[in-house]
NUVOGU-492020 format. One line per 3 residues: number of its first residue (from 1); their letters; for each residue x, y, z of C-alpha. Coordinates in steps of 0.1 Angstrom, whole numbers, m for minus. Layout:
NUM> A> X,Y,Z  ...
***
This chain:
1> XXX> m63,m129,43  m99,m118,41  m112,m106,7
4> XXX> m126,m71,3  m161,m86,m1  m159,m104,33
7> XXX> m145,m72,49  m173,m51,35  m200,m76,46
10> XXX> m185,m77,81  m182,m39,82  m219,m34,72
13> XXX> m231,m60,97  m211,m43,124  m226,m10,114
16> XXX> m261,m25,116  m254,m40,151  m237,m9,164
19> XXX> m264,15,151  m291,m8,165  m274,m8,199
22> XXX> m269,29,199  m305,35,188  m317,12,217
25> XXX> m296,31,242  m309,65,229  m345,52,231
28> XXX> m338,40,266  m324,73,277  m354,91,263
31> XXX> m377,67,282  m358,72,315  m358,110,312
34> XXX> m393,116,298  m417,87,292  m412,70,326
37> XXX> m426,99,346  m453,105,320  m463,68,322
40> XXX> m465,69,360  m486,101,360  m510,85,335
43> XXX> m514,54,356  m520,76,387  m548,94,369
46> XXX> m563,61,359  m560,47,395  m576,79,408
49> XXX> m605,76,384  m611,40,395  m611,50,432
52> XXX> m634,80,425  m658,59,404  m662,33,432
55> XXX> m665,59,460  m693,76,441  m710,43,437
58> XXX> m704,28,471  m734,5,468  m715,m16,442
61> XXX> m700,m49,451  m663,m43,455  m652,m77,443
64> XXX> m675,m74,412  m664,m39,405  m627,m48,406
67> XXX> m633,m78,384  m650,m55,358  m621,m30,359
70> XXX> m596,m58,356  m614,m70,325  m605,m37,309
73> XXX> m569,m49,307  m557,m39,342  m539,m58,369
76> XXX> m553,m50,403  m540,m60,437  m562,m52,468
79> XXX> m551,m53,504  m574,m44,533  m564,m30,567
82> XXX> m564,m66,581  m538,m77,555  m563,m97,534
85> XXX> m551,m98,498  m572,m101,466  m560,m102,430
88> XXX> m580,m93,399  m570,m98,363  m537,m113,351
91> XXX> m516,m123,381  m484,m105,389  m452,m124,382
94> XXX> m438,m113,416  m459,m101,445  m431,m92,468
97> XXX> m438,m58,484  m425,m41,516  m453,m41,543
100> XXX> m445,m5,552  m455,5,517  m489,m11,522
103> XXX> m493,7,555  m484,41,539  m510,35,512
106> XXX> m536,25,538  m527,58,556  m537,78,525
109> XXX> m504,81,506  m499,73,470  m472,47,461
112> XXX> m452,56,430  m435,23,423  m426,31,386
115> XXX> m402,59,395  m394,53,431  m383,17,426
118> XXX> m354,5,405  m364,m17,376  m332,m19,356
121> XXX> m315,6,334  m334,m2,302  m367,6,288
124> XXX> m376,m30,293  m385,m20,329  m417,m7,315
127> XXX> m428,m43,308  m417,m56,343  m447,m75,356
130> XXX> m441,m71,393  m461,m55,422  m433,m31,428
133> XXX> m437,m17,393  m472,m5,400  m491,25,415
136> XXX> m507,22,450  m539,42,457  m558,45,490
139> XXX> m595,33,488  m623,34,513  m653,11,510
142> XXX> m680,2,535  m661,21,563  m630,0,556
145> XXX> m597,11,542  m579,m7,513  m546,m3,495
148> XXX> m553,m7,457  m523,m14,435  m529,m7,398
151> XXX> m509,m16,367  m520,m19,330  m518,m54,317
154> XXX> m491,m49,292  m492,m85,280  m529,m83,272
157> XXX> m528,m48,257  m496,m52,236  m492,m89,233
160> XXX> m498,m89,196  m476,m58,193  m448,m76,210
163> XXX> m450,m104,184  m453,m79,156  m424,m59,169
166> XXX> m402,m90,173  m411,m101,138  m404,m67,125
169> XXX> m369,m66,141  m361,m102,129  m373,m95,93
172> XXX> m354,m61,92  m322,m78,104  m325,m107,79
175> XXX> m334,m83,50  m304,m62,60  m281,m92,58
178> XXX> m295,m103,24  m292,m68,10  m257,m63,24
181> XXX> m246,m96,7  m262,m86,m26  m252,m49,m28
184> XXX> m217,m55,m14  m211,m80,m42  m223,m53,m66
187> XXX> m198,m28,m51  m169,m53,m52  m176,m66,m87
190> XXX> m160,m36,m106  m130,m38,m82  m126,m75,m91
193> XXX> m128,m65,m128  m101,m39,m122  m80,m66,m105
196> XXX> m83,m89,m134  m75,m60,m157  m42,m53,m138
199> XXX> m32,m89,m142  m38,m87,m179  m19,m55,m180
202> XXX> 10,m72,m162  9,m98,m190  13,m72,m216
205> XXX> m23,m69,m227  m33,m32,m232  m67,m35,m250
208> XXX> m88,m41,m218  m125,m31,m220  m138,m14,m188
211> XXX> m171,3,m179  m162,40,m179  m198,52,m180
214> XXX> m203,51,m142  m204,85,m126  m188,77,m93
217> XXX> m154,69,m77  m153,35,m94  m160,51,m127
220> XXX> m133,77,m122  m109,48,m113  m119,29,m144
223> XXX> m113,61,m165  m79,67,m149  m70,31,m153
226> XXX> m79,32,m190  m58,63,m195  m29,47,m177
229> XXX> m33,16,m199  m31,37,m231  m1,56,m217
232> XXX> 17,23,m210  7,11,m244  22,42,m260
235> XXX> 53,39,m238  58,3,m248  54,12,m285
238> XXX> 79,40,m280  103,16,m263  100,m9,m292
241> XXX> 104,19,m317  134,32,m297  151,m2,m298
244> XXX> 143,m5,m335  158,29,m342  189,22,m321
247> XXX> 194,m11,m339  190,6,m373  214,35,m364
250> XXX> 240,10,m352  236,m16,m379  241,8,m407
253> XXX> 277,19,m398  286,m16,m386  276,m30,m420
256> XXX> 297,m4,m438  327,m10,m415  324,m48,m420
259> XXX> 320,m45,m458  349,m22,m464  371,m41,m439
262> XXX> 365,m73,m459  372,m55,m491  406,m43,m478
265> XXX> 415,m77,m464  407,m95,m496  436,m77,m513
268> XXX> 415,m68,m544  414,m31,m537  439,m6,m551
271> XXX> 459,17,m528  435,46,m536  405,24,m529
274> XXX> 420,13,m496  425,49,m485  389,57,m494
277> XXX> 376,26,m476  397,35,m445  383,70,m445
280> XXX> 348,57,m446  355,32,m418  369,61,m397
283> XXX> 339,83,m404  315,55,m395  334,49,m363
286> XXX> 330,85,m354  293,82,m361  290,52,m338
289> XXX> 310,70,m311  288,101,m314  257,80,m312
292> XXX> 268,62,m281  277,95,m264  243,109,m273
295> XXX> 225,78,m259  245,80,m227  237,117,m224
298> XXX> 200,110,m228  201,81,m204  218,103,m177
301> XXX> 194,131,m182  164,107,m181  176,93,m148
304> XXX> 183,129,m135  217,118,m123  244,143,m111
307> XXX> 252,150,m147  239,185,m144  264,207,m126
310> XXX> 254,244,m126  278,273,m124  277,310,m131
313> XXX> 290,321,m165  285,347,m193  258,333,m216
316> XXX> 266,359,m244  302,349,m245  293,312,m247
319> XXX> 271,318,m277  299,338,m294  323,309,m287
322> XXX> 299,285,m304  297,308,m334  335,309,m336
325> XXX> 336,271,m334  311,268,m363  327,297,m383
328> XXX> 340,275,m411  305,261,m417  286,294,m419
331> XXX> 314,312,m438  315,284,m464  278,291,m471
334> XXX> 284,329,m470  257,333,m444  249,366,m428
337> XXX> 250,363,m390  230,390,m370  237,392,m333
340> XXX> 221,409,m304  240,396,m274  240,420,m244
343> XXX> 260,409,m214  240,383,m195  251,359,m168
346> XXX> 234,326,m161  236,299,m135  235,266,m154
349> XXX> 256,237,m166  282,253,m190  289,220,m209
352> XXX> 254,209,m214  241,243,m224  269,246,m249
355> XXX> 255,214,m266  222,232,m269  236,262,m289
358> XXX> 259,239,m310  230,218,m320  205,246,m327
361> XXX> 229,268,m346  243,239,m366  208,230,m377
364> XXX> 201,266,m387  234,266,m408  225,233,m423
367> XXX> 190,242,m435  197,278,m445  206,283,m481
370> XXX> 237,301,m493  238,338,m486  209,334,m461
373> XXX> 206,351,m428  207,338,m392  196,360,m363
376> XXX> 205,353,m327  192,375,m299  195,374,m262
379> XXX> 172,391,m237  170,390,m199  141,403,m179
382> XXX> 121,381,m156  137,352,m175  164,347,m200
385> XXX> 152,343,m236  175,332,m265  160,334,m300
388> XXX> 176,318,m331  159,327,m364  168,318,m400
391> XXX> 152,322,m435  159,286,m445  138,259,m459
394> XXX> 115,257,m429  97,227,m414  63,213,m423
397> XXX> 34,212,m397  36,173,m399  73,173,m390
400> XXX> 68,199,m363  47,175,m343  75,150,m342
403> XXX> 105,173,m342  115,164,m306  109,127,m310
406> XXX> 139,105,m306  155,93,m338  130,113,m358
409> XXX> 144,126,m391  128,147,m417  142,124,m444
412> XXX> 119,94,m441  142,72,m461  170,75,m435
415> XXX> 197,72,m461  233,69,m450  242,104,m462
418> XXX> 220,119,m436  247,120,m409  223,131,m381
421> XXX> 211,105,m356  178,121,m349  187,125,m312
424> XXX> 200,161,m313  167,180,m306  156,153,m281
427> XXX> 188,160,m261  184,198,m265  148,197,m251
430> XXX> 159,174,m222  188,197,m213  165,227,m213
433> XXX> 140,209,m192  166,199,m167  177,235,m165
436> XXX> 142,245,m157  134,261,m190  113,256,m221
439> XXX> 119,254,m258  95,264,m287  99,260,m324
442> XXX> 78,280,m349  83,273,m386  68,276,m421
445> XXX> 80,259,m452  101,280,m474  99,309,m450
448> XXX> 123,299,m422  124,288,m386  124,305,m352
451> XXX> 136,287,m321  129,303,m287  147,290,m255
454> XXX> 135,303,m222  157,298,m191  151,308,m155
457> XXX> 170,339,m143  188,333,m110  195,362,m88
460> XXX> 232,365,m81  245,373,m46  271,400,m45
***
């Protein structure tokens, strides 16, 4: 399996090669469409000037004249009407030429070998050192006809340029390779750092320093990774705290059951003491049973299993039934219950939603002083809103931040008399969330608490 570094290097090299090839093809197309004809016309003008210059100075020696012209970086090939050939300047690599072409030039026509002949598809045809890749001009000297073939000596004119151009291409390619190797390593380095960080994270290490100052995608990835690491750290701490809390909640009643059972079996307790011990054992057993049910409920809700089974029922009647169920508690404290419960139907899980009202109303009864007031109102507009208010002892701002945390209790000592498990409000919030609603708690110490539950209103079909 190739590493990302190797893949990036090969990708960049392929880009260089492909872009170079496409650039060459585009340059070739431009040459074939534009420069080829322009180059031919330019050489025709030069050839015409050579012919005119000699014909206006016919007294000059033809061989000497051609030699001087050739010394100006031209390749000249002269054929007279008798077929005698003369060559001036650098020799042509290939002198093959159709005799009919020579006769046409002797007859006064111009030979356009650059455009009329095929010299390959590429711009390299411009450098082809052949007689076919030249311009033929008719020339008359001393009452004798000649065919003059003219071609610039590319090798002499641009020989150094060829070397420089080749060196430039080679240097550019090598520099590209070196820069690709260096900068690709620079690009891959933070990814390798993140890879090492993920391995550390898998081993349980959460304090992993990363460079989050970069303002690019790698920097964003590092920021998101750091945030994820902190979230996992908090989740792990919550898991450990959850295990600790469960162990504490289970250990306390088990210790009581074990201690009182041993006291009964020892035979040293009186009949009245045995009855009291058995009552405590029964109460602690109920506490364990309630705790296990709450944990199972939370686990089912967390996994979003089929625990939630909605049906249509009267919400106002359900709240009244819960108040009747808790009647002994609120009458014992002589609480004043104010109700505003118009007829409202809802499509939700009847059993789970009943746990919400039991928990919330029980808490209000528990923390409202004797002769206090609890107000319960129900409204349905775009959504269903249930409000439970009391004038009890209230909740501090510090406790409000953790009120929905699992196993959180306002009494920090967690004494055994505090019968609550600290899971009630966690279950309430989870049930409301599963039902598609929200829950809010507003409270001030010594002034009271207001709980607002918002649930979606489902249109009922007739």
